[in-house]
Phi, psi and omega in degrees: 000133178255144178276132178274131177254356182078191181282108182219162174272069184231106177206150177236147351277158174238128184283160166248093181259153174246118182269124180255136178213166167252146174273184184303326181272359180090010177283130179290144179221157177215147173216147177273134181223143181247343183271085181198166177173173175294138181231353177201146178268323182218107000289154179296124183220153169231163179231142174224137183250130183229155174278147180299333183291344183283149177297322181298323179307306181298323180295319179294316179300317182292311188266344180058035180202155174199164173239159171240119174255128182262109181285149174270169180306326182292347178245024180299320181299314180293318180298320178296312180302315182302332179270000184250352180231159181262140176293347174295328188248339188226139170273101186294331179290320176295313183299319184267350184063027174270160186253120173280128180244128179299136176296149178277333187244342182225163180273066180200148179269159170236173183263117186300328184278348182272140191285340184226131185225140177235127178259129186231138170263133180296123182254316181217149173236123184238117177282122184251318186171242176297329181250154172247131178266125175258119176263121180249129173284126182284117179262337178197146172239130179241138178221141174294145177305326184295345180253011178258148178276185183295340178266358179093004178274150176290129183255116182302326180287340175271326176295320183054056181294159180265135174251145181250136177256105178298162179078313181258353174053060177230157176254148182219160173265176180277140181279192185285158176293132179257335181155176181273136178296149180062022182221313188294341180264000184297335183279355176281126181257143176299138184256000000 
């Protein structure tokens, strides 16, 4: 028997991403967002949903670009802080001592200290309700060499991304490897 929780924003995993933008004057800003994920393979796209009240919302609408910086476990404290104050009132880069780096492909900064970065051009804006979903076409993915495996692929266990648990408001690391996708289930035969 499963317990019903009703209609809630409760699903796992939920990322702790940091969305990078410039404001109208060119000041770099960042905010932590959890409502996001890959939404298309071709063209490669991701989606992140933000409330209109956020400073980042207006920056994305103005500049039509954003980045996603994926913090590692070692930057959980900074990622949390970035999500608790507004860029209207605080320079989050000064406060956290993180480095804004201009994007190579889009008019938005990313965080230099975070191991994985995605640069996105705004492709679609979808009004949903309290949140607006921004679909960004991925123009580039950057990863530090230290988080790549021997074949050059990004290794999730080296990135050590932060996961967010909605409802209980906690951060978590990634668990152990269970097996290779499109492979571990091959031995199940249709009955």
